[in-house]
N, CA, C and O of each residue as an XYZ file, in Angstrom:
312
protein
N      18.083     44.597    -30.863
C      18.784     45.047    -29.676
C      19.172     46.513    -29.852
O      19.625     46.924    -30.921
N      18.994     47.268    -28.825
C      19.242     48.699    -28.811
C      20.739     48.993    -28.907
O      21.550     48.355    -28.236
N      21.096     49.967    -29.751
C      22.503     50.345    -29.903
C      22.785     51.644    -29.141
O      21.865     52.367    -28.759
N      24.066     51.921    -28.930
C      24.454     53.164    -28.257
C      24.002     54.385    -29.058
O      23.595     55.394    -28.483
N      24.075     54.288    -30.376
C      23.671     55.406    -31.227
C      22.180     55.690    -31.064
O      21.774     56.848    -30.968
N      21.363     54.632    -31.032
C      19.926     54.810    -30.833
C      19.632     55.395    -29.452
O      18.755     56.246    -29.298
N      20.379     54.926    -28.455
C      20.203     55.437    -27.095
C      20.539     56.922    -27.046
O      19.833     57.693    -26.396
N      21.597     57.330    -27.717
C      21.981     58.741    -27.742
C      20.902     59.596    -28.398
O      20.616     60.699    -27.932
N      20.302     59.097    -29.472
C      19.217     59.830    -30.138
C      18.027     59.986    -29.202
O      17.434     61.061    -29.121
N      17.678     58.921    -28.499
C      16.559     58.989    -27.553
C      16.818     60.018    -26.462
O      15.916     60.758    -26.070
N      18.041     60.061    -25.980
C      18.382     60.974    -24.884
C      18.406     62.441    -25.325
O      18.398     63.336    -24.479
N      18.435     62.694    -26.621
C      18.404     64.070    -27.124
C      16.977     64.606    -27.237
O      16.779     65.783    -27.539
N      15.983     63.749    -26.995
C      14.587     64.163    -27.061
C      14.327     65.210    -25.982
O      14.756     65.053    -24.839
N      13.627     66.271    -26.348
C      13.343     67.336    -25.386
C      12.151     66.956    -24.527
O      11.171     66.385    -25.006
N      12.256     67.282    -23.267
C      11.174     67.022    -22.334
C      11.693     66.370    -21.067
O      12.871     66.029    -20.950
N      10.782     66.208    -20.123
C      11.158     65.619    -18.838
C      10.118     64.596    -18.405
O       8.977     64.599    -18.868
N      10.544     63.732    -17.511
C       9.692     62.688    -16.962
C       9.958     62.623    -15.455
O      11.081     62.846    -15.004
N       8.935     62.323    -14.701
C       9.117     62.166    -13.253
C       9.765     60.816    -12.960
O       9.571     59.842    -13.688
N      10.525     60.783    -11.897
C      11.191     59.551    -11.489
C      10.226     58.412    -11.207
O      10.581     57.246    -11.376
N       8.994     58.737    -10.774
C       8.036     57.677    -10.457
C       7.695     56.839    -11.695
O       7.426     55.644    -11.574
N       7.705     57.447    -12.870
C       7.429     56.701    -14.098
C       8.542     55.683    -14.365
O       8.278     54.564    -14.804
N       9.769     56.077    -14.100
C      10.893     55.149    -14.256
C      10.808     54.032    -13.231
O      11.034     52.865    -13.550
N      10.482     54.395    -12.004
C      10.392     53.405    -10.925
C       9.343     52.343    -11.232
O       9.560     51.165    -10.948
N       8.205     52.742    -11.811
C       7.134     51.791    -12.120
C       7.643     50.719    -13.082
O       7.397     49.531    -12.877
N       8.350     51.139    -14.128
C       8.900     50.172    -15.095
C       9.883     49.228    -14.421
O       9.859     48.019    -14.655
N      10.737     49.782    -13.592
C      11.768     48.972    -12.962
C      11.188     48.090    -11.859
O      11.679     46.987    -11.615
N      10.142     48.580    -11.194
C       9.462     47.748    -10.188
C       8.839     46.520    -10.853
O       8.802     45.438    -10.267
N       8.355     46.700    -12.072
C       7.808     45.567    -12.829
C       8.877     44.501    -13.037
O       8.610     43.309    -12.882
N      10.072     44.925    -13.383
C      11.184     43.979    -13.577
C      11.485     43.256    -12.268
O      11.703     42.045    -12.265
N      11.500     43.986    -11.160
C      11.765     43.359     -9.860
C      10.709     42.302     -9.564
O      11.033     41.216     -9.084
N       9.444     42.615     -9.849
C       8.355     41.669     -9.592
C       8.432     40.434    -10.477
O       8.140     39.327    -10.025
N       8.823     40.615    -11.733
C       8.815     39.487    -12.663
C      10.144     38.739    -12.762
O      10.162     37.526    -12.971
N      11.254     39.459    -12.611
C      12.574     38.842    -12.794
C      13.445     38.875    -11.540
O      14.539     38.310    -11.521
N      12.951     39.540    -10.490
C      13.706     39.603     -9.240
C      14.865     40.582     -9.300
O      15.008     41.356    -10.247
N      15.681     40.526     -8.271
C      16.832     41.435     -8.170
C      17.824     41.205     -9.310
O      18.494     42.138     -9.752
N      17.914     39.981     -9.775
C      18.814     39.673    -10.894
C      18.378     40.434    -12.149
O      19.213     40.947    -12.895
N      17.079     40.501    -12.371
C      16.555     41.263    -13.505
C      16.885     42.738    -13.382
O      17.255     43.381    -14.364
N      16.752     43.276    -12.176
C      17.085     44.684    -11.934
C      18.559     44.941    -12.216
O      18.911     45.945    -12.835
N      19.411     44.044    -11.767
C      20.850     44.194    -12.031
C      21.127     44.200    -13.529
O      21.990     44.939    -14.003
N      20.392     43.373    -14.275
C      20.571     43.314    -15.732
C      20.146     44.632    -16.378
O      20.809     45.116    -17.295
N      19.034     45.219    -15.900
C      18.568     46.501    -16.434
C      19.601     47.586    -16.152
O      19.962     48.350    -17.047
N      20.075     47.654    -14.911
C      21.066     48.664    -14.555
C      22.350     48.480    -15.352
O      22.954     49.463    -15.781
N      22.769     47.254    -15.553
C      23.986     46.980    -16.322
C      23.809     47.377    -17.787
O      24.722     47.924    -18.404
N      22.640     47.100    -18.331
C      22.374     47.436    -19.737
C      22.333     48.951    -19.925
O      22.829     49.463    -20.929
N      21.745     49.671    -18.967
C      21.717     51.131    -19.054
C      23.145     51.674    -19.032
O      23.473     52.583    -19.794
N      23.988     51.129    -18.170
C      25.389     51.554    -18.094
C      26.117     51.219    -19.393
O      26.933     52.004    -19.877
N      25.819     50.052    -19.951
C      26.436     49.622    -21.208
C      26.092     50.592    -22.345
O      26.890     50.802    -23.258
N      24.894     51.178    -22.274
C      24.456     52.132    -23.295
C      24.949     53.555    -23.004
O      24.581     54.496    -23.707
N      25.772     53.707    -21.980
C      26.389     54.975    -21.576
C      25.442     55.913    -20.825
O      25.690     57.116    -20.748
N      24.360     55.364    -20.274
C      23.430     56.159    -19.476
C      23.112     55.423    -18.186
O      21.997     54.935    -17.998
N      24.109     55.344    -17.285
C      23.908     54.585    -16.040
C      22.842     55.221    -15.154
O      22.753     56.442    -15.031
N      22.053     54.373    -14.556
C      21.007     54.809    -13.647
C      20.759     53.662    -12.676
O      20.651     52.507    -13.088
N      20.670     53.975    -11.407
C      20.441     52.963    -10.371
C      19.039     53.142     -9.799
O      18.620     54.258     -9.491
N      18.334     52.050     -9.664
C      16.960     52.065     -9.151
C      16.869     52.779     -7.813
O      15.982     53.609     -7.610
N      17.770     52.466     -6.909
C      17.706     53.035     -5.559
C      18.014     54.528     -5.539
O      17.704     55.206     -4.560
N      18.618     55.050     -6.602
C      18.970     56.473     -6.655
C      17.909     57.330     -7.345
O      17.998     58.558     -7.323
N      16.919     56.702     -7.951
C      15.866     57.447     -8.638
C      14.938     58.053     -7.587
O      14.389     57.340     -6.747
N      14.772     59.335     -7.640
C      13.871     60.055     -6.731
C      12.529     60.225     -7.450
O      12.470     60.790     -8.542
N      11.462     59.735     -6.834
C      10.158     59.695     -7.492
C       9.655     61.044     -7.991
O       9.056     61.109     -9.065
N       9.878     62.110     -7.251
C       9.343     63.413     -7.642
C      10.335     64.280     -8.428
O       9.992     65.383     -8.855
N      11.552     63.786     -8.618
C      12.524     64.533     -9.418
C      12.207     64.386    -10.899
O      11.572     63.422    -11.327
N      12.664     65.369    -11.668
C      12.517     65.301    -13.121
C      13.794     64.721    -13.728
O      14.902     65.006    -13.273
N      13.612     63.905    -14.762
C      14.712     63.300    -15.509
C      14.457     63.558    -16.987
O      13.310     63.763    -17.386
N      15.510     63.552    -17.809
C      15.291     63.722    -19.247
C      14.325     62.646    -19.756
O      14.421     61.482    -19.367
N      13.405     63.044    -20.622
C      12.395     62.110    -21.106
C      13.016     60.932    -21.861
O      12.412     59.864    -21.968
N      14.204     61.135    -22.371
C      14.901     60.034    -23.046
C      15.105     58.844    -22.123
O      15.119     57.701    -22.581
N      15.261     59.099    -20.829
C      15.399     58.003    -19.872
C      14.141     57.133    -19.854
O      14.225     55.916    -19.690
N      12.976     57.763    -20.022
C      11.732     57.002    -20.034
C      11.678     56.028    -21.191
O      11.367     54.851    -21.010
N      11.983     56.523    -22.387
C      11.964     55.669    -23.573
C      13.063     54.617    -23.504
O      12.826     53.441    -23.779
N      14.256     55.044    -23.139
C      15.390     54.126    -23.048
C      15.124     53.034    -22.015
O      15.375     51.855    -22.263
N      14.617     53.440    -20.866
C      14.309     52.499    -19.798
C      13.287     51.465    -20.259
O      13.450     50.270    -20.014
N      12.236     51.932    -20.926
C      11.188     51.032    -21.390
C      11.734     50.020    -22.396
O      11.376     48.843    -22.353
N      12.591     50.474    -23.292
C      13.178     49.567    -24.289
C      14.118     48.556    -23.642
O      14.164     47.398    -24.057
N      14.864     48.984    -22.630
C      15.760     48.071    -21.917
C      14.936     47.045    -21.142
O      15.262     45.858    -21.140
N      13.871     47.500    -20.487
C      12.993     46.575    -19.764
C      12.412     45.549    -20.741
O      12.322     44.364    -20.421
N      12.029     46.000    -21.906
C      11.486     45.095    -22.930
C      12.533     44.045    -23.331
O      12.205     42.870    -23.494
N      13.787     44.472    -23.487
C      14.865     43.532    -23.830
C      15.028     42.463    -22.758
O      15.201     41.284    -23.066
N      14.973     42.882    -21.505
C      15.206     41.979    -20.385
C      13.999     41.072    -20.222
O      13.981     40.224    -19.329
C-alpha cells in the first residue's frame, strides 16, 4: 500500500502530463468499478495529501507528472 512519503517523492518528479492521461486511468475505474470506485480513488488521493477530482481534470491542461504515477498506483490499489 502506498504511503504519504512515497506519494510525496513521486510528486517531486520533474515533468508534466496532460489531463487526458489521468482521465483515461480514471475512466477505466468508472468502467470496471463504477462511481463507487471513482469515489474510492478520489478519497485515496486526498488521503495521500494530493486531492484531485475527476470532473475537475481538464484534458488539455498540464499537471505534474507525479500525478500520473500516483494516480496509476492508486488505480492499481483499487
